[in-house]
C-alpha positions in Angstrom: 52.9 76.8 0.9 53.6 73.4 2.5 52.2 72.6 5.9 55.5 71.3 7.2 59.2 71.3 6.5 62.3 69.6 7.8 65.5 71.8 7.7 67.9 68.9 8.3 70.3 69.4 5.4 69.2 66.4 3.4 68.3 68.6 0.4 64.6 67.8 0.5 62.1 70.3 2.1 64.9 72.2 3.9 63.6 75.7 3.2 60.1 77.1 3.8 59.3 79.4 0.9 56.6 80.8 -1.4 56.5 79.1 -4.8 55.0 80.7 -7.9 55.4 84.1 -9.4 56.9 86.0 -10.9 56.3 88.5 -8.1 56.7 92.3 -8.4 56.7 92.6 -4.6 56.6 90.3 -1.6 56.3 90.6 2.2 56.7 87.2 3.8 56.9 86.8 7.6 57.1 83.8 10.0 56.3 84.1 13.7 56.8 81.7 16.7 54.3 80.7 19.3 55.0 83.9 21.3 54.4 86.2 18.3 58.1 86.9 17.8 59.1 87.5 14.2 61.6 84.8 13.4 61.9 85.3 9.7 61.1 88.1 7.2 61.9 88.9 3.6 60.8 91.5 1.0 63.2 90.0 -1.6 61.1 89.2 -4.7 64.2 88.3 -6.7 64.7 84.6 -7.6 68.1 83.1 -6.8 70.3 81.0 -9.1 68.1 78.0 -8.4 65.0 79.8 -9.7 63.5 80.0 -6.2 62.8 82.9 -3.9 64.7 83.0 -0.6 62.9 81.3 2.3 63.1 80.4 6.0 65.8 77.9 6.8 64.4 77.1 10.3 66.9 79.2 12.1 66.4 82.3 14.4 69.3 84.5 15.4 71.7 82.0 14.0 70.4 79.1 16.0 68.1 76.2 15.0 64.5 77.0 16.0 62.7 74.3 18.0 60.3 72.0 16.4 56.8 73.2 16.6 54.1 75.1 14.7 54.9 78.6 13.4 52.5 81.2 11.9 53.2 82.8 8.5 51.8 85.7 6.6 52.4 87.0 3.1 51.4 89.7 0.8 52.5 89.4 -2.8 52.0 91.5 -5.8 51.9 89.5 -9.1 53.2 90.6 -12.4 49.7 91.7 -13.4 49.5 93.9 -10.3 47.0 91.6 -8.5 47.7 91.5 -4.7 47.3 88.3 -2.8 47.2 88.2 1.0 47.3 84.9 2.9 48.2 83.5 6.3 48.5 80.1 7.9 50.8 77.8 9.8 53.7 75.5 9.2 55.1 72.7 11.3 58.9 72.7 11.7 60.1 69.1 12.1 63.5 68.2 13.4 
């Protein structure tokens, strides 16, 4: 996962997402500084662009403020291996 992203609509680095796979299962969450869940998905299906869905930098329909957000994910790979990771990402506006 990248350490930062800039959801400004320029078509580059606008979505924060997990790359790789194929995944059998996924649990991906993003939290703000207060521990509020701002994004969550369990959708392991790739979209038409070949990518999984990801966080677009919005929360409750509004742009989230710039800052550092914490993420966690648990994925199950095609070979049934489970990977758990966490870290942070900087949202740049």
